[in-house]
C-alpha positions in Angstrom: 195.1 80.3 162.1 193.4 79.7 158.7 189.9 79.3 160.3 190.4 82.7 162.0 191.4 84.4 158.8 188.4 82.9 157.0 186.1 84.0 159.7 187.5 87.6 159.6 187.2 87.7 155.8 183.7 86.4 155.8 182.6 88.8 158.5 184.2 91.7 156.7 182.5 90.8 153.4 179.1 90.7 154.9 179.3 94.1 156.6 180.4 97.6 155.7 182.9 99.8 157.4 181.4 102.4 159.8 183.4 105.0 158.0 181.8 105.7 154.7 185.1 106.8 153.0 187.2 103.9 154.1 186.4 100.4 153.0 189.5 98.2 152.7 190.0 96.3 149.4 189.1 92.6 149.7 191.2 89.7 148.5 190.5 88.1 145.1 187.9 85.4 145.4 186.4 86.7 148.6 183.1 87.6 146.9 182.4 83.8 146.8 182.0 84.0 150.6 179.3 86.5 150.6 176.0 85.5 152.2 173.0 86.0 150.0 169.7 86.6 151.8 
């Protein structure tokens, strides 16, 4: 279950919501999972 939660969080961080006005708040520390290109 933990790998699935990590995958969903990582995917959500590296993408934006299709609705401009709704972007859910991310958990603390999730910015460390962001991919830098």
